[in-house]
Structures are given as structure tokens and as C-alpha cells.
Backbone as CSV, one residue per row, in Angstrom:
resi,resn,N_x,N_y,N_z,CA_x,CA_y,CA_z,C_x,C_y,C_z
1,UNK,-1.036,-5.956,-9.269,-0.150,-5.020,-8.617,-0.726,-3.606,-8.737
2,UNK,-0.694,-2.868,-7.668,-1.207,-1.498,-7.638,-0.475,-0.622,-8.646
3,UNK,-1.243,0.219,-9.340,-0.649,1.232,-10.212,-1.120,2.596,-9.729
4,UNK,-0.267,3.589,-9.973,-0.545,4.961,-9.555,-0.526,5.860,-10.776
5,UNK,-1.559,6.668,-10.939,-1.585,7.681,-11.990,-1.274,9.015,-11.326
6,UNK,-0.282,9.701,-11.869,0.165,10.970,-11.312,0.037,12.031,-12.396
7,UNK,-0.771,13.047,-12.138,-0.953,14.156,-13.083,-0.258,15.387,-12.523
8,UNK,0.498,16.055,-13.385,1.178,17.297,-13.029,0.591,18.374,-13.938
9,UNK,-0.255,19.213,-13.387,-1.078,20.090,-14.210,-0.762,21.572,-14.052
10,UNK,-0.811,22.261,-15.174,-0.925,23.718,-15.217,-2.372,24.002,-15.574
11,UNK,-3.040,24.810,-14.779,-4.473,25.076,-14.976,-4.624,26.398,-15.714
12,UNK,-5.259,26.329,-16.897,-5.434,27.503,-17.748,-6.851,28.065,-17.723
13,UNK,-7.813,27.263,-17.303,-9.221,27.669,-17.276,-9.830,27.113,-15.989
14,UNK,-9.750,27.887,-14.907,-10.166,27.419,-13.585,-11.637,26.985,-13.539
15,UNK,-12.601,27.761,-14.072,-13.995,27.313,-13.999,-14.224,25.970,-14.700
16,UNK,-13.622,25.794,-15.846,-13.784,24.528,-16.567,-13.123,23.386,-15.793
17,UNK,-11.968,23.638,-15.207,-11.298,22.610,-14.413,-12.142,22.250,-13.183
18,UNK,-12.728,23.221,-12.533,-13.570,22.951,-11.362,-14.802,22.124,-11.737
19,UNK,-15.316,22.299,-12.942,-16.432,21.470,-13.425,-15.979,20.006,-13.497
20,UNK,-14.781,19.772,-13.972,-14.202,18.426,-14.019,-14.050,17.857,-12.610
21,UNK,-13.468,18.655,-11.712,-13.221,18.212,-10.340,-14.525,17.800,-9.657
22,UNK,-15.581,18.535,-9.888,-16.871,18.254,-9.240,-17.420,16.882,-9.622
23,UNK,-17.037,16.377,-10.784,-17.564,15.094,-11.259,-16.542,13.954,-11.163
24,UNK,-15.325,14.266,-10.779,-14.219,13.315,-10.831,-14.342,12.149,-9.847
25,UNK,-14.536,12.441,-8.580,-14.455,11.415,-7.544,-15.453,10.263,-7.719
26,UNK,-16.727,10.518,-7.999,-17.642,9.385,-8.183,-17.238,8.464,-9.334
27,UNK,-16.727,9.048,-10.411,-16.303,8.226,-11.550,-15.066,7.419,-11.167
28,UNK,-14.131,8.041,-10.480,-12.930,7.340,-10.027,-13.300,6.150,-9.148
29,UNK,-14.147,6.376,-8.163,-14.525,5.327,-7.214,-15.312,4.208,-7.886
30,UNK,-16.083,4.543,-8.891,-16.879,3.546,-9.617,-15.977,2.482,-10.253
31,UNK,-14.752,2.850,-10.588,-13.821,1.932,-11.238,-12.709,1.451,-10.299
32,UNK,-12.936,1.563,-9.008,-11.995,1.028,-8.028,-10.798,1.910,-7.740
33,UNK,-10.839,3.158,-8.202,-9.733,4.077,-7.958,-9.856,4.767,-6.615
34,UNK,-8.699,5.179,-6.072,-8.663,5.921,-4.807,-7.837,7.178,-5.009
35,UNK,-8.368,8.305,-4.575,-7.634,9.559,-4.617,-6.672,9.593,-3.446
36,UNK,-5.367,9.691,-3.738,-4.347,9.705,-2.692,-3.854,11.109,-2.391
37,UNK,-3.800,11.966,-3.404,-3.313,13.334,-3.205,-3.882,14.224,-4.295
38,UNK,-4.184,15.466,-3.921,-4.601,16.516,-4.852,-4.117,17.813,-4.210
39,UNK,-2.969,18.300,-4.661,-2.279,19.357,-3.932,-1.886,20.508,-4.852
40,UNK,-2.301,21.712,-4.475,-1.886,22.918,-5.190,-0.819,23.686,-4.416
41,UNK,-0.321,23.094,-3.340,0.739,23.700,-2.531,1.926,22.740,-2.452
42,UNK,2.306,22.172,-3.577,3.398,21.205,-3.612,4.684,21.869,-3.131
43,UNK,5.376,21.194,-2.255,6.653,21.697,-1.746,7.783,21.044,-2.534
44,UNK,8.493,21.837,-3.287,9.621,21.329,-4.060,10.835,21.292,-3.146
45,UNK,11.364,20.109,-2.921,12.514,19.971,-2.036,13.811,19.743,-2.814
46,UNK,13.672,19.479,-4.102,14.850,19.284,-4.938,14.459,19.526,-6.389
47,UNK,15.269,20.238,-7.134,14.980,20.505,-8.538,13.964,21.609,-8.712
48,UNK,13.347,21.625,-9.903,12.353,22.648,-10.228,11.052,21.991,-10.655
49,UNK,9.954,22.668,-10.367,8.626,22.180,-10.736,7.766,23.392,-11.004
50,UNK,7.269,23.526,-12.229,6.536,24.733,-12.620,5.077,24.440,-12.948
51,UNK,4.441,23.602,-12.177,3.030,23.271,-12.396,2.186,23.877,-11.277
52,UNK,0.861,23.800,-11.443,-0.065,24.349,-10.454,-0.587,23.302,-9.475
53,UNK,-0.651,22.037,-9.926,-1.313,21.025,-9.102,-0.758,19.644,-9.418
54,UNK,-0.685,18.825,-8.388,-0.326,17.429,-8.539,-1.474,16.574,-8.019
55,UNK,-1.854,15.579,-8.792,-2.908,14.642,-8.396,-2.331,13.239,-8.473
56,UNK,-2.584,12.430,-7.462,-2.145,11.041,-7.477,-3.324,10.151,-7.108
57,UNK,-3.590,9.179,-7.975,-4.659,8.216,-7.724,-4.079,6.809,-7.818
58,UNK,-4.721,5.873,-7.139,-4.275,4.478,-7.146,-5.395,3.597,-7.675
59,UNK,-4.991,2.554,-8.387,-5.910,1.525,-8.877,-5.342,0.169,-8.499
60,UNK,-6.205,-0.828,-8.321,-5.720,-2.156,-7.937,-4.714,-2.741,-8.933
61,UNK,-4.908,-2.432,-10.215,-4.011,-2.948,-11.247,-4.186,-2.128,-12.526
62,UNK,-3.374,-2.432,-13.528,-3.411,-1.675,-14.771,-4.757,-1.840,-15.491
63,UNK,-5.358,-3.015,-15.405,-6.652,-3.241,-16.053,-7.719,-2.317,-15.474
64,UNK,-7.721,-2.128,-14.161,-8.695,-1.224,-13.536,-8.448,0.208,-13.994
65,UNK,-7.187,0.626,-14.073,-6.864,1.965,-14.581,-7.367,2.131,-16.009
66,UNK,-7.081,1.155,-16.857,-7.486,1.232,-18.264,-9.001,1.274,-18.402
67,UNK,-9.706,0.476,-17.602,-11.181,0.485,-17.647,-11.709,1.862,-17.281
68,UNK,-11.138,2.489,-16.264,-11.541,3.842,-15.854,-11.227,4.864,-16.940
69,UNK,-9.981,4.874,-17.414,-9.544,5.889,-18.374,-10.319,5.818,-19.684
70,UNK,-10.758,4.625,-20.066,-11.483,4.451,-21.325,-12.996,4.442,-21.145
71,UNK,-13.466,4.555,-19.899,-14.903,4.455,-19.647,-15.646,5.653,-20.235
72,UNK,-16.877,5.442,-20.671,-17.671,6.563,-21.196,-17.842,7.680,-20.169
73,UNK,-17.965,7.314,-18.896,-18.149,8.312,-17.844,-16.919,9.206,-17.719
74,UNK,-15.728,8.593,-17.745,-14.522,9.401,-17.605,-14.213,10.173,-18.881
75,UNK,-14.370,9.550,-20.012,-14.105,10.241,-21.284,-14.949,11.509,-21.369
76,UNK,-16.199,11.433,-20.918,-17.085,12.606,-20.948,-16.555,13.750,-20.088
77,UNK,-16.168,13.459,-18.842,-15.707,14.550,-17.971,-14.287,14.985,-18.305
78,UNK,-13.483,14.082,-18.872,-12.089,14.412,-19.193,-11.981,15.519,-20.233
79,UNK,-13.023,15.728,-21.016,-13.002,16.835,-21.985,-12.724,18.160,-21.276
80,UNK,-13.305,18.344,-20.096,-13.056,19.579,-19.345,-11.620,19.648,-18.836
81,UNK,-11.076,18.536,-18.357,-9.676,18.551,-17.898,-8.733,18.841,-19.059
82,UNK,-8.956,18.178,-20.165,-8.084,18.376,-21.325,-8.174,19.799,-21.871
83,UNK,-9.358,20.399,-21.790,-9.536,21.766,-22.269,-9.056,22.823,-21.293
84,UNK,-8.896,22.454,-20.033,-8.579,23.442,-18.997,-7.150,23.350,-18.469
85,UNK,-6.446,22.273,-18.788,-5.119,22.060,-18.205,-4.121,21.598,-19.254
86,UNK,-2.858,21.694,-18.867,-1.762,21.121,-19.650,-0.846,20.396,-18.681
87,UNK,-0.231,19.337,-19.145,0.748,18.647,-18.324,0.671,17.155,-18.478
88,UNK,1.724,16.477,-18.049,1.783,15.029,-18.218,0.955,14.279,-17.180
89,UNK,0.537,13.087,-17.590,-0.053,12.111,-16.675,0.835,10.871,-16.782
90,UNK,1.335,10.445,-15.650,2.265,9.318,-15.591,1.579,8.119,-14.954
91,UNK,1.880,6.922,-15.451,1.388,5.703,-14.824,2.597,4.987,-14.225
92,UNK,2.554,4.754,-12.924,3.672,4.191,-12.177,3.216,2.870,-11.570
93,UNK,4.003,1.832,-11.748,3.683,0.518,-11.191,4.262,0.396,-9.794
94,UNK,3.433,-0.077,-8.864,3.890,-0.280,-7.498,4.896,-1.407,-7.402
95,UNK,5.505,-1.546,-6.251,6.526,-2.568,-6.063,6.023,-3.784,-5.292
96,UNK,4.826,-3.725,-4.779,4.304,-4.881,-4.042,2.911,-5.211,-4.507
């Protein structure tokens, strides 16, 4: 079943975050992930949201997500994301 990882980020160090972004997509694709959204102009239609960016990626299943998140390639680049941003990352299970 498809799973979606959703990151809601506040960016504190733009150059370091951009270094992460530059290396993100090839690593994501290597593990079967697809970038669905990366938006810094999120439109809040209900409630409040005080972040800078929302990212949503999809994986075929939880095992593919786990392989990506724990991979040496991702762990290496994630240091820049962790050092440059704050915010939750949610894993959501699809319905079909």
C-alpha cells in the first residue's frame, strides 16, 4: 500500500537547506520515491499553519520508505536538512 511522507518545515539556514535540496531527488528516486509536492506558497484554507514549506513524497510501501530513510545516501544528505530546518515529518498510509 502506498505511503506518503509529509514534511512541514521552518527553514532556518537557507544555503544549507538548498544544498540538501540539490541532492534530494536522485536519492529519492533511487529508492522508488516520487516527489508529489514541494510548496513554499501553501494556501491555508482552514486553521493556522506557521511553516515555510510543505513537501510530500510517495513510496510504494512502508518498506520502500524505510529503506530510503535509513539508506547511507539519504542519511548523508539529511544532515543538512536536520541542521537547516525544524518541523515534523509525518508518514501517512494510503487507502488503496
